[in-house]
N, C-alpha and C positions, 0 to 999 in steps of 0.2 A: 504494500500500500504506500503510495507516494505521500510526501508531506502535504502537497496541495489538497489531495483527497481527504487526508486526516483532518486538516485544518477546516475544510468545508463541512465535514461531519460534526466537528466540535461546535462550529458556529451555528449549524442547524439545530443541534441539541440545545444549545444555549438560548437561541431564539424561541424554540418551542417551550422551554421552561419559563422564559420571561412572559410568554403569553398565557401560561396556565393560570386560570382564575383561582383566587383563594377559595378555600373550602369553608362553607358555613356549617359549623358545628352546632350542637343543640344549644349551647350557651349563647352563641351569637344569634341564632334564630329567635331566641326568646326576647332579645332586646331590640329587635328591628321595630322601628316606629318613632313616634314623636315623644320627646322628653322635655321636661323643664330643666333648665341649666341655671344654677344660682349659686350665690355665696352663702355663708353660714347665717348671716343676719337676714337673708332673703330681701335685702333692699336693692339687690341687683338681680334681675330675673329676665331670662330670654328663653328662646325655644331652639332645640336642636333636633334634627331628624336623622336617625341612623338608618341607612339604606342597605339593600342587599346587592347593589350593583358593584362590581369589582372596581377597585382603585389601587394605586401603588401601595403595597404593604397590607392591604386589607379591603375595606369597602367604603363606598362614598358616604360623606357626612355633609349635611347642610345646616348652617346656623341662620337664624333670622338676622336681618340687617342691623339690628340693635346690638347683637352680641359682640361684634367687634369693637364697639364703642365702650361697652361695659367691661369686657374682658379682652384686652388687646391680644393676648396670646392665641386666641382662637383664629386670628387672621392667618396664622401659619399652619393651621390644621387642614389636612387634605384627605385624611382617611381615618378609619377606626378599625380595630380588630379586638377579638375577644376569644383567645384560645381556650380550649376546654380546661377547667380547673385553674384558671389564671385570671389576670386583671383585665378589665376593659380599658383599652388604651386609645388615646387620641394621638395621631401621628402626623409629623410634618412630611414635606416632600422627600426628604432623605430617609424616611422610615424611623426617625427618632421619636421616642415617646415623650410627648409634652405634658400629658396628664394621664394619671393611672388611677382608675376607680376600682374600689372593692365594694361588694354588696354588704350593707350593714343591716338592712331590713328588706322584706319582700317589696321589690319595686323602688328601693332607695339605695343609691350608690354614693360614696363619698371619696374625695381625693385630696388629702393634704398636699398642697402644691407650694413649693418654695417661692417666696416673693409675691404670692397671691393670697394665700390662706387656704382654708378648706372649701373646696367646691363640691357641689351636689348635683346629682342627676336624679330626678324623680319622674316616675311614670306620669305623663301629662294628665291622665284621668284621675289618678290618685292625688295629684298635687293641686286639685281644684276643689277644695272643700266648700260646703255650703256655708255662706256667711251667716253668722248668728245674729238674729234680730236685736237691735240695741235695747228694745223694751225688756228683753230677757236678762240684760246685763245691768241696766240702770239701777241705782239705789245707793245705799251707804256701804262703803268698803274701807278696810284698814290695810295699810302697808305694813307688813310684818317682816322682820329680819330673822330668818331661821325659825326657831320655836320660841323666840323672845316676845316681849310685850310690843304692842303696836307702836310704830314710829310716827304714823300719820293717819288721819282719818279724812276720807274724801267722800264727796257726793257726786255721783255720775248721773247727770240729768239727760233727758231726751230733747232738751231745747237746742235748736240749731244755733251754732256759733261759728262764724267764719267757715272754715272747711272741716268742721267737726261738730261735736256736741259739747255743751257746757259742762265744766268741771269746777267744783268748789272745794278748796282746801279749808278744812275746819281749824279753828284756833288750837294751839298747842302742838302743831306739827314740828317734827324734828327739823332744826335749822338747815341741815344738809339737804333735806328734801324741799323745805319751804323756799329756799333760795333759787330752786329751779323755776319757780313761778309757773307751775302746771296750770294751764288754762283751758285745755281742750282734751277730749278723748274721742276715740272712734274705733270701730271694728274694721280691720283690714284683713279680709278673707277669714282665716282662722285665728287671727291674733288680735289682742286688745292692746291699743296704743294709748299711753298717757303722753300728751304733747306739751312741752314747756314753751314759754314765750320765745326762748332761743335755744339752739342746740338740738341734738337728736332726741327723738321720742323714746320713752321706755316701752319695750315690747314684752307682752306676756302671752304664754300659751295656756290654754285651759287644762286644768287638772280634773276638775269636776264642776258641778253646777255652782259651787260656793267658793272656789279657789282657783287662782291663776298663778303661774310661776313665771318670773321674769326670765327672759332668754337674751343671749345665750346663757346657759347654766354656769354657775360658778360654785366654789366651795362655800361662799357666803350667800346662800339662797335668799332671794327676796320674793315674798309672796304677796298677792292681793287677795284678801279674805273678806267674804261678805259678812256684814254685821247684822 
């Protein structure tokens, strides 16, 4: 066999291998579809579609146009893959893994990402909870630190006020909370938000009908407890 023939055979095999589409395993098939892409605080949210069409290193991925603004790293993502019993990865054009997700709950994946923080993928259907009616939340509440005594007493009203509902801080509130000048509250999907005159709102997730826990969680848990 001449060198020319051998070289031609090698090129042919290489080209055939390059054109071989990636294989969709069961893990990959299970995640095809539309997902919510967000940060831990969920104040940055966009949509990503994981497709089954072949792409370099894996399969095609599409982000909505807002994703690149919220999360600049996704501008370099051209594909995704999810080998069996491995991580769900978002890849750049060179096949480098930019984000690596592991499943933490059914339909929820998280990815601690250097320089960005923890990113989340949630099944789009599961990530759209029914908004709780304000009438079910309005009333008198106490801000409690851990299992200690109340730090502050609040009244959440149903009266419209600017872009939320009226909030009244009762006398005797802890100075650290009073100086926030909480003036509004609202329900944002499945979260209760206490909004200060300036700065970021305090966000709470529902524990039960009479208590909400501030998020993200910390060792010094702050609860909102109905009175």
